[in-house]
C-alpha positions, -999 to 999 in steps of 0.1 A, spaced: 769 300 138 763 270 114 741 243 127 726 217 104 695 198 115 672 175 96 637 189 100 619 164 78 629 133 58 635 154 28 647 187 42 679 198 59 683 234 71 713 254 82 710 282 108 735 311 103 736 348 109 716 370 85 738 388 60 732 420 40 729 400 8 699 382 23 678 413 23 659 408 -9 651 371 0 639 381 35 617 409 20 601 385 -5 595 357 20 579 382 43 558 397 15 544 363 6 533 358 42 521 393 51 508 405 18 528 437 18 564 447 13 583 459 44 616 465 27 623 498 45 618 482 79 642 453 71 668 477 57 667 496 90 670 465 112 699 451 91 717 485 93 712 485 130 727 451 133 757 461 113 763 491 135 758 472 168 761 435 162 762 427 200 727 443 204 709 425 175 703 388 169 694 381 133 693 346 118 687 331 84 676 295 79 688 282 46 684 250 25 697 239 -9 669 260 -25 679 292 -7 666 311 23 636 294 39 633 313 72 645 343 91 644 357 127 651 392 140 655 399 177 674 424 199 686 428 234 666 451 256 662 460 293 646 490 308 620 497 281 584 499 295 598 498 330 613 463 328 639 458 355 659 430 338 676 424 305 655 405 280 656 395 243 628 409 222 616 387 193 607 413 167 597 392 137 600 356 125 591 341 91 591 308 74 585 298 38 547 291 35 553 258 17 576 246 45 555 254 76 548 227 102 582 212 98 596 228 130 616 255 112 604 283 135 612 262 166 646 255 151 653 293 149 641 298 184 664 271 196 694 289 181 683 322 197 678 305 231 713 289 228 727 324 225 706 337 254 718 309 277 754 318 269 747 354 279 726 347 310 695 363 297 664 343 309 634 358 292 623 361 256 594 385 250 572 395 220 539 409 210 512 397 187 477 407 176 451 384 191 435 380 157 468 365 143 457 329 150 486 312 133 511 332 153 493 326 185 493 289 178 530 290 171 538 309 203 516 285 224 535 255 209 568 272 216 560 276 253 552 313 255 527 325 280 508 358 285 529 383 303 515 403 332 516 435 311 490 456 292 496 470 258 478 503 253 473 524 222 459 557 211 449 569 177 471 599 167 448 628 171 454 661 188 449 660 226 425 687 236 429 709 267 401 689 282 427 663 291 446 687 313 434 705 345 432 743 343 458 746 370 482 725 349 478 747 319 494 776 338 525 756 346 531 738 313 567 742 301 572 770 276 595 748 255 589 713 242 616 704 218 633 674 201 656 652 221 693 658 214 724 637 222 735 665 245 704 659 267 718 625 279 732 636 312 700 655 321 678 625 313 700 602 333 697 625 363 659 627 360 656 590 355 678 584 386 655 607 407 625 587 396 639 551 399 666 555 425 689 537 401 717 545 376 703 533 343 729 551 321 737 518 303 701 513 293 697 550 284 729 549 263 713 522 242 679 540 241 694 573 229 712 554 201 679 537 191 657 568 190 683 591 175 698 567 150 676 537 144 640 551 144 626 558 110 615 592 123 629 612 152 599 619 176 615 619 211 610 650 231 623 671 260 602 694 282 620 724 296 613 747 326 633 779 326 657 764 300 664 732 320 651 697 310 625 685 335 606 659 314 612 635 285 594 610 263 613 586 241 596 568 213 605 551 180 587 549 147 592 516 128 572 502 100 573 465 106 582 452 141 559 427 157 541 423 123 530 459 120 521 469 84 509 504 91 528 534 104 529 533 142 550 546 171 561 529 203 565 550 235 588 530 257 602 556 282 586 586 298 597 605 328 591 637 348 616 651 374 598 644 408 604 680 418 581 690 389 555 663 393 518 670 389 524 702 371 514 691 336 549 685 321 544 649 312 510 657 296 525 686 277 554 665 263 531 636 253 505 660 238 532 675 216 545 641 206 510 631 194 506 663 174 540 657 158 531 621 149 498 633 134 516 657 112 539 629 100 508 607 92 517 581 118 484 565 127 489 551 162 510 555 194 512 524 216 530 515 248 533 486 272 528 489 310 532 465 339 498 455 352 506 468 387 518 503 375 485 518 385 496 555 385 510 552 349 480 533 337 457 561 351 479 588 335 477 571 301 440 563 303 434 600 311 452 609 279 430 588 258 449 555 257 429 523 257 435 485 254 452 474 222 444 443 201 480 432 207 490 409 236 523 406 254 540 372 257 570 359 275 590 327 275 614 317 302 646 302 288 
């Protein structure tokens, strides 16, 4: 897509798809803004877009002097219990010297043009409440607070104090890494929980956690050799402006026939211990405000409110 738009009397910018050869310019533009290099993160995201171009939306904004802005987004739907397909704005950046010329809005307009053509009506993102410049940008772009809570937990071992004694006797003897061959079992468990066939979403999620995450941390809990619980997370070093190692838990489930027996706690406890061994500092997740049972479960496991806020913009 090539769209030329005058953004000031002296500046004309062209919006086009991001290319592999743009990597160094994107990393440098981001470094000047964030104060740190996130090259590994951008390499991962560009590789993901090359593997699955229909799932990723990555734009470059160029001018005669070179790249002056970039935007990375992806299709999603099902993460954190969302029922509908959305587009997630992962990161956006503009040359510091050219801010306040509407360049960020220009990139959002290109993204929303694509969303309209694909009948996707909501654009979502996250931002730290202390990032005043980004909050101002989102407010000016028409975003509003989403009715969702972002929770986080420092990555420290969960003590047995978080689990009832009766649960300890029924914890699964095996908690292991998620494998591609677990797909059918996870689909069945998820269908028993939601009453829906979400195999399309889970196909994308398996691909993300097994192939796109910087570190494989997703787990399966077994009872008598059969999967009965799962937790799927990804570790990325850069999305939503992160500059420190963090993990995002976006799908967790326990077969209803094995509910309230400690399987979910056991899987999540093992995930946190694994993350600690990998020197990942924090595990976070996002929950709909009305999901009281899940909120209680997470609070019981030591999660608390994050400094990050969830935003949505209807397109």
